[in-house]
Structures are given as C-alpha cells and as structure tokens.
GUTORDREN-111691 format. One record per atom (N, C-alpha, C): y, x, z. Coordinates in steps of 0.02 Angstrom, whole numbers, plus 50000, padded with zeros to 5 digits. Layout:
N
YXZ/...
END
This chain:
260
499395003850014/500025001050006/500685005350004/501265001449952/501695006049935/502095003950028/502575008450035/503115008350087/503625012850099/503945010950148/504575015850149/504645015750221/505245023350237/505085024350276/505835027250276/506175028950361/506835031150356/507085033150438/507385038150438/507475042550491/508055040150517/508245037950573/508845036450631/509115035650665/509475034550722/509705033550789/509535027750809/509475027950884/509625021250908/509925024750979/510625021251000/510695022851043/510695019451131/510435020351168/510165017051237/510665016151291/510425014451339/511025010551382/511335016151400/511315022751405/511565027851450/511945032351378/512105030551330/512495030451272/512235036751252/511475037551242/511285045351214/510755042151157/510945045251098/510575044251025/509915047351059/509665042151020/508735042750998/508405043250941/508255049450929/507975048750841/507395044350853/507315040450775/506915037950789/506655037450686/506095033350679/505995033050613/505555026850592/505675023050568/505215017150536/504795018050473/504565014450472/504025014050418/503855006550396/503755004850331/503564997650354/503314996250279/502974991150255/502744989350176/503104988150138/503204986750076/503734986250035/503504977250001/503614975750056/503114966850040/504014961150094/504294957650064/504684953950067/504514947750104/504214948450159/503994943050225/504154947950299/504114943350359/504044945150437/503444949350454/503534955850463/503014960850488/502774959250554/502224958850557/502194961450645/502124970250645/502214971350702/502584977150729/502284982550777/502284988350771/501714991250831/502544996850855/502584998550919/502985003750935/502585007250969/502715012650933/502265019150979/502555025851019/502475027451094/502715028851131/502395034851172/502675040551155/502285049151162/502425049251233/501975057051237/501805056951310/502305060951326/502275065751393/502695069451427/503135073851376/503715075551378/504105081451336/503945079951267/503545075151231/503415074351153/503815070551125/503965073951057/504305070451029/504015064950998/504195061050908/504205054850923/503645054250869/503155063150852/502705063750817/502355065050849/502285065550884/501745065150954/501385074650929/500735076950964/500505083950952/500145083750891/500385088150850/499815088750779/500275082050747/500845079350757/501205073650692/500285068950705/500045067950749/499485061450761/499605056450750/500475054550782/500865048850787/501105045550701/501125050750668/501315050950602/500465047650555/500205050750585/499435047750554/499255041050554/499185038750623/499355031750659/499745027450591/500215029950603/500785025350574/500575022450514/500385027250469/500325027650408/499605023950383/499195023750423/498665020750423/498805011350454/499355011750496/499585005350516/499825000250470/500355006750432/500815003050379/500494997950318/499965004350304/499324999650263/499074996050271/499024993850308/498664986950357/499324980450355/499944982350328/500184977150337/500724975250389/500714984150437/501144982150500/501724986250514/502244986250505/502924989450521/502914993950592/502984999050577/502965004850633/503575008950643/503755010250714/504095011250734/504095017950799/504195023750766/504135028550833/505125034050840/504905033350906/505515038350942/505595043151009/506045046751005/505865051451036/506335051051104/506155051751183/506485048351212/506955055651240/507635053751268/508165058251291/507805063351323/508075068151282/508175076251286/507375079051244/507005073251220/506395078451160/506685076651082/506285079751047/506405081650997/507225081350962/507435079150904/508295079250909/508495072650925/508405070150993/508845063151031/509175069651082/509615064851092/510095067351143/510025067051212/510215072451255/510055070851327/509485073351351/509695075351436/509395080651486/508635078751495/508105082551470/507395079151495/507365080851572/508015085451599/507935085851677/508135079051725/508155077151672/508265069551721/508025064651711/507605066051674/506965060651663/506435059051714/506335052051734/505955048051749/505515043151724/505005041651742/504615035251709/505055030251702/505495027451757/505915022251787/506545024651708/506555028851720/507485028951652/506865028951576/506265030951570/505795030951516/505835023451486/505585019751557/505615012451550/506045005751505/506855012251541/507445008851515/507605011151427/507215016951416/507315015351339/506785013451294/506255013051319/505865009451294/506315000751279/506334998751313/506644992951341/507224992051272/507594997851296/508034997451216/508034998451164/507445001351164/507255001851083/506764996751066/506614991151115/506194985551093/506624979051086/507254981251124/507784975951091/507984977151029/508054983251011/508494985750946/507954981150902/507334981850898/506814979750838/506734973550857/506804969250912/506794963250901/507384958950864/508004962650838/508244961250824/508164960950722/507754963850731/507614967050656/507444958750592/507684959750540/507574953350512/506614952550485/506654959250459/505974957650438/505374957550507/505464959450566/504844957450614/504724951150631/504354949950637/503964943150670/504034943750743/504354941150772/504524945450857/503894943350896/503764936450867/503094935950912/502464937950913/502414943850862/501864948950840/502084958550822/502194958350929/502604964750904/501954968650958/501604973150968/501294977550990/501444985051022/501114988251072/501434994451101/500604999651081/500665003951066/500325011251053/500645016751090/500255015651163/500615020051204/499935026951220/500205033851236/499815039751227/500055042151284/499485046651329/499725050351383/500195047151439/500715050551439/501155049051505/501415042251478/501625038951407/501805033051387/501505028951422/501105030351439/500545024951488/501065021151527/501025026251573/501805023051648/502145020751645/502785024151573/503265021851566/503205015251540/502495012051521/502505006351477/502345000751523/502035005051584/501944999651622/502664998651662/502935002351666/503765001651693/503964994251666/503964993751604/504414990251573/504334984951557/504794980051544/504734971951565/504384971051472/503724970351477/503384969551414/503154961651412/503244958151433/502784950851458/502894948551405/503464949651342/503284944251274/502704947951208/502664955551244/502194961851201/501454955051186/501424957051120/500714953651113/500134956551135/500024965051102/499624968051133/499504973851130/499304977751173/499224984751193/498924988351177/498784996451157/498305003251145/498455007251190/498315009451223/498195015051264/497745020251259/497785025751216/497675033451219/497625037351264/497085038651301/497245042651355/497855043351422/497955036951434/498315035751462/498205038751528/499045041551560/498925046051618/499015042051676/498435037851700/498705029951742/498675033951826/498305038851823/498235044051909/498855047451911/499435045951854/499975050351859/500185054851910/500445055551961/500785057052007/499975065252034/499375061852022/498865067052045/498795072652006/498645066951939/498685072251864/499235078251859/499685075451850/500385077151821/500395085451898/500435084451956/500365088652007/499965095452004/499335092851981/498955097351981/498965102251895/499205100251843/499205102451802/499655107451800/500335105551856/501005109751849/500675115451883/500305112851942/500035118351986/499695125451940/499295122351908/499005125351858/499465131451813/499865127351796/500415132351756/500945135551805/500535134351875/501325139451919/501895135651928/501985130851905/502645125351873/502825121451920/502415119951971/502745114951988/503235115652074/503725112352051/504165113452098/504515106852121/504455102352158/504535095052192/505465095452205/505605102952236/506205100952260/506965103452214/506455107752151/507055110052111/506735108152040/506945112552009/506695110251916/506085111651924/505655108651875/504935112551867/504935114251769/504795120151802/504705123151711/504055122251683/503875116451652/502815118051620/503125120451538/502575125651551/502555128651487/502065124951418/502405124451358/501995122151314/501705125851263/500905124251209/500825129251168/501305132351120/501855126651112/502215127951051/502565132451072/502715136551141/503205142251170/503945139351208/503825133351205/504365128451214/504165127751296/504695124751362/504575125251406/504915117151432/504505111351452/504915105751471/505105106751554/505725104951541/506175104651634/506095098851664/505725098251712/505875094351747/506265090751819/506845087751833/506815089051900/506525085251955/506865086952012/506665083552081/506425077952078/506885073052027/506835066052038/506315064552024/505885066251981/505325065351937/504935065051982/504855069452020/504325069152072/504345064452149/504995063652151/505225058752196/504945053252175/505045050052123/504855042452124/504185041752094/503875047252078/503165047452027/502715045352092/502935048652166/502645047952211/502605040052252/503095037852216/502875028652252/502525023352182/502755028052129/502165026352078/501575020652096/501515015652076/500815010452067/500575008352015/500035011651990/499965012251914/499575005451911/499315001451974/498624997051982/499244989751988/499594993052019/500264985152042/500394983451980/500724988051936/500984985851885/500314984551827/499824986951821/499254984851781/499034978051791/499384975251856/499074969651861/499494962551836/500264965951814/500494960751760/500404960951675/499714964951680/499684963151597/499474958951564/499724951751557/499574946651522/499334944751441/499034951251410/499184950251335/498404957851323/498214956651244/497664958751255/497754966851257/497314969851318/497244977451314/496754981851292/496764987451267/496304992751253/496394998851273/495965000251325/496105008951347/495395010651297/495955018351273/495255023651237/495265030551284/495085033551306/495155039551328/494355045151323/494475050551339/493785054851312/493515057051384/492865058551382/492345059451426/492595068551433/492725072651385/493055079151395/493865080051395/494365076851420/494955075151411/495045081051481/495505086251495/495685091551544/496245089051602/496385083251557/497135082851579/497095074651628/496615068751600/496585064151635/495755060651657/495535057751694/494855056551708/494915050051673/494175048451649/494055041351618/494045035651682/493815039151747/493655034451780/494375032151826/495135033751792/495835031151824/495945027651759/495575028151700/495475022251668/495065015251676/494665017451710/494225012751750/494465006851796/494975009051841/495185006351890/495755002051872/496075004951822/496675000451773/496334995751741/495784996151688/495414990751658/495124986951726/494974988051785/494844981251826/495264977551832/495854980751847/496494978351911/496804972551820/496504974451760/496964971051715/496594963751724/497144958151742/496974948851731/496674947351657/497014949151617/496854945351542/496274946351533/496054942051501/495264941151490/494934946251401/495464946351395/495364950051306/495534958451315/495074962151367/495184969151372/494664972551353/494784979451331/494204983151306/494304991051354/493624994051378/493875000851378/493265004251356/493605009251321/492975014851270/493365021551290/492675023251326/492435031351338/492185035951276/492625039151236/492255043851174/491815050451190/491265048851170/491235057451193/491425061251153/491495068051218/491805073651174/492415071951175/492825066651176/493455065951162/494035069051215/494425073651180/494965076451223/495565074551245/495975075551267/496755073351291/497045070551225/497115064651217/497375061651142/496935058951087/496245060351109/495705059551067/495805061250993/496085068850971/496195072150920/495545076250893/495135079450945/494505081550943/493815079150980/493255078050958/493185081350886/493355076150843/493145079350784/493275073650717/492825067350727/492175067250744/491945061150760/492335053950803/492615057350842/492915053350900/493625052250898/493825055450837/494665053750808/494545047850743/493745050550718/493855043050660/493675037050683/493195037250721/492945030750761/493785029450814/494255031950840/494635030750861/495195028150802/495295030250765/495845027050724/495535018050686/494765019050678/494475015250672/494365008150727/494505011150773/494345003050838/495365003750850/495875005950851/496295003350840/496504998650761/496295001150713/496314995950650/496034991150670/495474990050683/495174984050727/495324977850771/495784983750829/495994979650879/496654976050876/497254981250831/497884974750797/497604971050747/497164971850708/497104966250677/496984960150706/496514961650755/496184955150775/496734952350831/497194957250860/497564954350911/498284953950892/498564958650843/499204957750843/499174951850771/
END
C-alpha cells in the first residue's frame, strides 16, 4: 500500500517542541491510528529503528501511525534531566490531544504501542478513550529494575544526576526527581484501570525486565480481552532472535486488526 510520511513538531504544555513523524495510507477516509511510545531516553525511532519497521507494517494494513520523541530526546527540545514518568505521561496526553484533532483520524479507533519504560508512562496517562494497547517488554517493576540496571553501570545517584551510558556512546542524564517519583509509583494500581483490550509481549531472555512482572500486571487488568505472551529466547524489545521478532510482528498485526 502506498503511504505518505511527514516529519514535524508538536508543542507540549511546557512549551517544548517535540519531534514527530506521521505515516498514513494514501486513502481518503478516516483511519484508525496507533501512537508509538518509546522507552527510556530513546527517540521516536527506538533501538535499531524498530518503530519504523513496525510503523510501515501497520500503515500497509491501513493504520495511521504517529511516533514522537519525549522532551530531551532525539531532536525534541527540553532537558531529559527533568524527566519523570508523570512528566512523560503529560506529554503523551498532549500528543494524543493533537492526534484526536486530525480530520483523517477515526477518534474512536486509537491504539497505543508502548515499549519498555514507555509502558509506565502510558499507564499514568488518561487513556480511558484508547481502544487497544500493545506493550512490548513493559518495564512494570520499574523502580527495582531501573535501580538494578543503573547500579550495574555505576550510574545510580538518587540524590543528584544519574548518568546512564548507552551503547551509542551517549549517556542519559536523569535528575533526582525521577527516582523520588518512581518510588511512589504503583504499576498494579494503574493497570487496574485498563478497561480496554491489552496485549503484553515479553521475552524470557530479557535482561532488563522479568516475565513475572508482566504476569503480575496481566492478572491485574480487569478487561476480559487480554493476552500475555512470553517469547522463547526473546531479548529486551523482542528484536532477537529473528524467529521471536517475526512472531511479534505477526501478533501485533493480528492484535490491532482484531481490536482496533
């Protein structure tokens, strides 16, 4: 299917311009839409441009997709040192507000695909009108998991600025407010508010999150149409092994086709 894409900026409530990328089918009709929410410190493309791969798959199936970078990430304005999941939730709400005003959108058919730390930020957002959600490697036990990974990198500084090194050679700088807010965060309580179909995808070889965290969230979700799938050999983000990635793409396609 032919598609169009456009890069632009969305201004959030803090006055920061967030880089965004919209792709849509070349059809004159109202389209169902999927918003992509990236993980900790990642830009709108996510690791290895995985969001672009998924976006093109969705557009070929007739969905409009919207990707964006949180403040302080990618080419967006702002400082990531100020980041908290609450602040990111507000930005998700701002982007969704922009999306709902688009004439080419079927506002009753908006879904969210969130990866890693995009999951807790999504749970803190008012998403009562969202029709379907797909979580990839959701960081649901976020404080324990993030503290562990930062300690492993000798980067944990809860009273100052934590500098987390990435494989790209860059570092994510995170302020003390992030850790203070994260201690109070209750993923189970937030998951109990999900009144829409939810798919949780995670890998059993993920070194960042544990499948038991996804199981705990799955059991909490009140909606009957929910699914938890643990992919054998799957890493964080479910990019490897190839067989797990291929199955993930099929599952996402099938899930949003049925629920959105």
